[in-house]
RODO-2510 file (C-alpha; in nm, 4 decimals, decimal comma):
residues 247
     n   res          X          Y          Z
     1     m     1,7731     1,6891    -4,1948
     2     k     2,1308     1,6292    -4,0612
     3     q     2,3732     1,9119    -4,0788
     4     f     2,7283     1,8493    -4,1935
     5     d     3,0182     2,0739    -4,0757
     6     g     3,2198     2,2187    -4,3633
     7     a     3,5415     2,1126    -4,2107
     8     e     3,4139     1,7461    -4,1713
     9     v     3,3009     1,7346    -4,5473
    10     w     3,6423     1,8704    -4,6653
    11     q     3,8285     1,6056    -4,4453
    12     k     3,6320     1,3394    -4,6249
    13     k     3,7141     1,4718    -4,9669
    14     r     4,0181     1,2867    -5,1193
    15     h     4,3112     1,4918    -5,2716
    16     p     4,2417     1,5274    -5,6557
    17     y     4,5726     1,3557    -5,7227
    18     l     4,4751     1,0738    -5,4957
    19     d     4,1283     1,0175    -5,6424
    20     g     3,9741     0,9236    -5,9675
    21     n     4,1902     0,8495    -6,2549
    22     f     4,4894     0,9539    -6,0416
    23     a     4,4066     0,7168    -5,7617
    24     p     4,6922     0,4749    -5,6544
    25     i     4,6082     0,1007    -5,7201
    26     s     4,7365    -0,1799    -5,4870
    27     r     4,6683    -0,4869    -5,6976
    28     l     4,9666    -0,6408    -5,8939
    29     q     4,9109    -0,8569    -6,1892
    30     p     5,1524    -1,1029    -6,3335
    31     l     5,1402    -1,1641    -6,7131
    32     t     4,7950    -1,2346    -6,7702
    33     a     4,6315    -1,3150    -7,1057
    34     c     4,3625    -1,0691    -7,2090
    35     t     4,1025    -1,0464    -7,4747
    36     y     4,0991    -0,7854    -7,7498
    37     t     3,8980    -0,6747    -8,0694
    38     g     4,0339    -0,5673    -8,3868
    39     t     4,3727    -0,6431    -8,5332
    40     i     4,7177    -0,6283    -8,3807
    41     p     4,9736    -0,5288    -8,6268
    42     n     5,2494    -0,7756    -8,7027
    43     e     5,5066    -0,5371    -8,6039
    44     l     5,4131    -0,5470    -8,2522
    45     i     5,4339    -0,9247    -8,2196
    46     g     5,7258    -1,0112    -7,9886
    47     g     5,7310    -0,6584    -7,8392
    48     e     5,5999    -0,4970    -7,5269
    49     y     5,4284    -0,1616    -7,4598
    50     v     5,5211    -0,0371    -7,1170
    51     r     5,4297     0,2805    -6,9290
    52     n     5,5713     0,4260    -6,6035
    53     g     5,4075     0,6431    -6,3391
    54     g     5,3903     0,7356    -5,9791
    55     n     5,1686     0,5174    -5,7576
    56     p     5,2081     0,5904    -5,3807
    57     v     5,2424     0,2740    -5,1747
    58     s     5,1525     0,4457    -4,8580
    59     n     4,9620     0,7475    -4,7078
    60     e     4,6708     0,7493    -4,9533
    61     d     4,4709     0,9298    -4,6701
    62     l     4,3237     1,2762    -4,6933
    63     g     4,4675     1,6183    -4,6310
    64     r     4,8437     1,5590    -4,7074
    65     d     5,0285     1,7376    -4,9895
    66     a     5,0252     1,5529    -5,2929
    67     h     5,1382     1,5845    -5,6669
    68     w     5,0911     1,4218    -5,9903
    69     f     5,4627     1,3383    -5,9962
    70     d     5,4790     1,1919    -5,6472
    71     g     5,4639     0,8303    -5,5632
    72     d     5,6680     0,5069    -5,6050
    73     g     5,7317     0,3929    -5,9653
    74     m     5,4931     0,1453    -6,1078
    75     l     5,5264    -0,0214    -6,4489
    76     s     5,2163    -0,1367    -6,6421
    77     g     5,2737    -0,3218    -6,9712
    78     v     5,1100    -0,5254    -7,2470
    79     s     5,3286    -0,7916    -7,3992
    80     f     5,2401    -0,9202    -7,7450
    81     r     5,3433    -1,2915    -7,7263
    82     r     5,3610    -1,4972    -8,0414
    83     v     5,1640    -1,8004    -8,0351
    84     k     5,2723    -2,0841    -8,2712
    85     g     5,0126    -2,2370    -8,4738
    86     s     4,9672    -2,6147    -8,5344
    87     a     5,1645    -2,7994    -8,7788
    88     g     5,1576    -2,6010    -9,1033
    89     g     4,9382    -2,3354    -8,9594
    90     s     5,0138    -1,9720    -8,9251
    91     s     5,1202    -1,8145    -8,5816
    92     s     4,8865    -1,5797    -8,3969
    93     v     4,9547    -1,3161    -8,1131
    94     q     4,8364    -1,3281    -7,7605
    95     p     4,8365    -0,9904    -7,5515
    96     e     4,9241    -1,0240    -7,1952
    97     f     4,8928    -0,7385    -6,9234
    98     v     5,1274    -0,7181    -6,6316
    99     n     5,2114    -0,4451    -6,3880
   100     q     5,4798    -0,4300    -6,1047
   101     y     5,6210    -0,1948    -5,8453
   102     i     5,9691    -0,0880    -5,9185
   103     l     6,1630    -0,2091    -5,6145
   104     t     6,3540     0,0901    -5,5211
   105     d     6,5217     0,1610    -5,1932
   106     i     6,2556     0,4217    -5,1023
   107     y     5,9817     0,1527    -5,1909
   108     l     6,1380    -0,1212    -4,9935
   109     a     6,2036     0,1040    -4,6992
   110     t     5,8359     0,2190    -4,6991
   111     i     5,6839    -0,1275    -4,7070
   112     s     5,9286    -0,2388    -4,4283
   113     t     5,8093     0,0446    -4,2025
   114     p     5,4339    -0,0174    -4,1549
   115     k     5,4076     0,2604    -3,8913
   116     l     5,5390     0,5126    -4,1318
   117     q     5,2731     0,8090    -4,1365
   118     t     5,4282     1,0413    -4,3977
   119     p     5,6141     0,9445    -4,7095
   120     i     5,9848     0,9403    -4,6889
   121     l     6,0351     1,1970    -4,9644
   122     p     5,8636     1,5396    -4,9510
   123     s     5,5954     1,5929    -5,1985
   124     l     5,6820     1,7981    -5,5072
   125     s     5,3869     2,0222    -5,4160
   126     t     5,5484     2,0950    -5,0812
   127     l     5,8711     2,2164    -5,2673
   128     v     5,7163     2,4261    -5,5329
   129     n     5,4309     2,5690    -5,3232
   130     p     5,4780     2,9440    -5,2863
   131     a     5,2844     2,9185    -4,9598
   132     s     5,5292     2,6742    -4,8206
   133     s     5,7629     2,8451    -4,5716
   134     i     6,1439     2,8088    -4,6130
   135     f     6,1445     2,6588    -4,2548
   136     y     5,8813     2,3812    -4,3549
   137     i     6,0536     2,2992    -4,6614
   138     f     6,3929     2,2770    -4,4642
   139     f     6,2253     2,0478    -4,2098
   140     r     6,0695     1,8074    -4,4714
   141     v     6,4199     1,7847    -4,6509
   142     l     6,6078     1,7432    -4,3144
   143     r     6,3574     1,4609    -4,2238
   144     t     6,4408     1,2711    -4,5441
   145     i     6,8088     1,3061    -4,4679
   146     i     6,7696     1,1736    -4,1247
   147     f     6,5694     0,8700    -4,2678
   148     v     6,8483     0,7968    -4,5191
   149     i     7,1101     0,8220    -4,2329
   150     l     6,9182     0,5875    -3,9917
   151     s     6,8498     0,3378    -4,2704
   152     r     7,2223     0,2920    -4,2975
   153     l     7,2605     0,1941    -3,9315
   154     w     7,2858    -0,1692    -3,8139
   155     g     6,9573    -0,3267    -3,7600
   156     s     6,7877    -0,1226    -4,0293
   157     a     6,5372    -0,3367    -4,2348
   158     q     6,6379    -0,1586    -4,5602
   159     a     6,9207     0,0710    -4,6349
   160     i     6,8460     0,3762    -4,8547
   161     k     7,1439     0,4080    -5,0868
   162     r     6,9470     0,6089    -5,3487
   163     i     6,6451     0,8262    -5,3160
   164     s     6,5174     0,7900    -5,6810
   165     v     6,1636     0,6413    -5,7057
   166     a     6,2271     0,5584    -6,0763
   167     n     5,8681     0,6855    -6,1649
   168     t     5,9373     0,9206    -6,4609
   169     n     6,0082     0,7230    -6,7775
   170     i     6,0924     0,3797    -6,9244
   171     l     6,3427     0,3408    -7,2008
   172     f     6,5323     0,0570    -7,3793
   173     h     6,9124     0,1160    -7,4095
   174     d     7,2005    -0,1386    -7,4846
   175     g     6,9683    -0,4282    -7,4460
   176     r     6,8220    -0,3189    -7,1333
   177     a     6,4902    -0,1802    -7,0193
   178     l     6,5594     0,1124    -6,7776
   179     a     6,3076     0,2959    -6,5489
   180     t     6,4441     0,6580    -6,4980
   181     c     6,3961     0,9483    -6,2615
   182     e     6,5960     1,2700    -6,2367
   183     s     6,7006     1,1987    -5,8763
   184     g     6,8998     0,8942    -5,9442
   185     p     7,0345     0,6450    -6,1836
   186     p     6,8297     0,4177    -6,4024
   187     m     6,6793     0,1079    -6,2583
   188     r     6,7013    -0,2045    -6,4969
   189     v     6,3866    -0,4211    -6,5273
   190     a     6,3308    -0,7561    -6,6966
   191     l     6,1091    -0,7970    -7,0024
   192     p     5,8303    -0,9126    -7,0347
   193     g     5,7429    -0,9583    -6,6672
   194     l     5,8803    -0,6144    -6,5589
   195     e     6,0701    -0,7688    -6,2539
   196     t     6,3334    -0,5393    -6,0839
   197     v     6,6859    -0,6317    -6,1559
   198     g     6,8862    -0,3492    -5,9925
   199     w     7,0345     0,0023    -6,0356
   200     f     7,2223     0,0607    -6,3685
   201     n     7,5483     0,2303    -6,3404
   202     g     7,6288     0,2981    -6,7065
   203     t     7,8119    -0,0337    -6,7734
   204     s     7,6148    -0,2997    -6,5866
   205     a     7,3272    -0,3211    -6,3562
   206     e     7,3215    -0,4652    -5,9913
   207     g     7,1888    -0,8288    -6,0114
   208     e     7,3549    -0,8997    -6,3551
   209     l     7,5937    -1,1799    -6,3628
   210     h     7,8999    -0,9696    -6,4383
   211     h     7,8292    -0,6476    -6,2417
   212     s     8,1210    -0,3969    -6,2246
   213     n     8,1889    -0,0731    -6,0606
   214     g     8,4649     0,0567    -6,2980
   215     e     8,5842     0,4088    -6,3810
   216     d     8,3278     0,4376    -6,6763
   217     c     8,0477     0,4148    -6,4185
   218     f     7,7988     0,6913    -6,2997
   219     g     7,8735     0,8798    -5,9744
   220     g     8,2048     0,9600    -5,8273
   221     t     8,3980     1,0118    -5,5044
   222     g     8,3519     1,2740    -5,2457
   223     f     8,0624     1,3942    -5,0405
   224     l     7,8577     1,4939    -5,3412
   225     g     7,9701     1,2186    -5,5715
   226     f     7,6275     1,0493    -5,5675
   227     m     7,4833     1,3391    -5,7429
   228     r     7,6926     1,2632    -6,0503
   229     e     7,4934     0,9383    -6,1180
   230     w     7,1512     1,1459    -6,1290
   231     t     6,9785     1,1366    -6,4661
   232     t     7,0866     1,4469    -6,6768
   233     a     6,9893     1,5964    -7,0072
   234     h     7,2145     1,5840    -7,3059
   235     v     7,1720     1,7934    -7,6190
   236     r     7,3692     1,6912    -7,9243
   237     n     7,6507     1,9410    -8,0288
   238     e     7,6120     1,9630    -8,4070
   239     t     7,9534     2,1372    -8,4472
   240     r     8,1397     1,8474    -8,2786
   241     p     8,0547     1,4982    -8,3806
   242     n     8,0107     1,2502    -8,0973
   243     h     7,9989     1,5369    -7,8218
   244     a     7,6949     1,6540    -7,6317
   245     y     7,6216     1,9270    -7,4003
   246     r     7,5503     1,8291    -7,0531
   247     s     7,3008     1,9995    -6,8267
***
């Protein structure tokens, strides 16, 4: 019987957050009609169910740090399209599945750098792991900063203007579907196909016909101005109408 070295077996074992139900998927599906059983409520017709989550586009290999919250944003949705019946007949509903990557700066920079061996952003597990030394954390953060600076130089395939991977949530606000993450502004996506439109600055999104960068937009001037456009939490102030606490 062949004997296996313990270290060899460990190297072949995938990280639990890169395997099974958490394993990244690489197949993108446009709006595709799907079958179903049961009855779809009329209230869903014309709407769409969308979920957001991390799906690493690179470095699915073994042994690296990984966390459930890591990975590039991927949207998966089911659109409930109304199908008109024949003359005089009642309409029905056709569910259609779709999934798309959110085209963030980090995602585009990753796919344009095929020789990249380690994700541009450090894993959350690295940052919160008590076993990680301060020097290792500093190195990983510094590596990200260097990547961002180099991406701005002439000849770079993709400039990294924002480090958000937009993989945390999806919401609908002011007529726009917005994918969010704490480390940057929302990213607008189009419904029902989930195509990326552009970063939303509080008044409009890149890619919109009348995009503006006025005083009411997220962000600000100065070296740390970009941090002001990061997604923040707001708790309603019951004692002062139309006011909120910002954190």
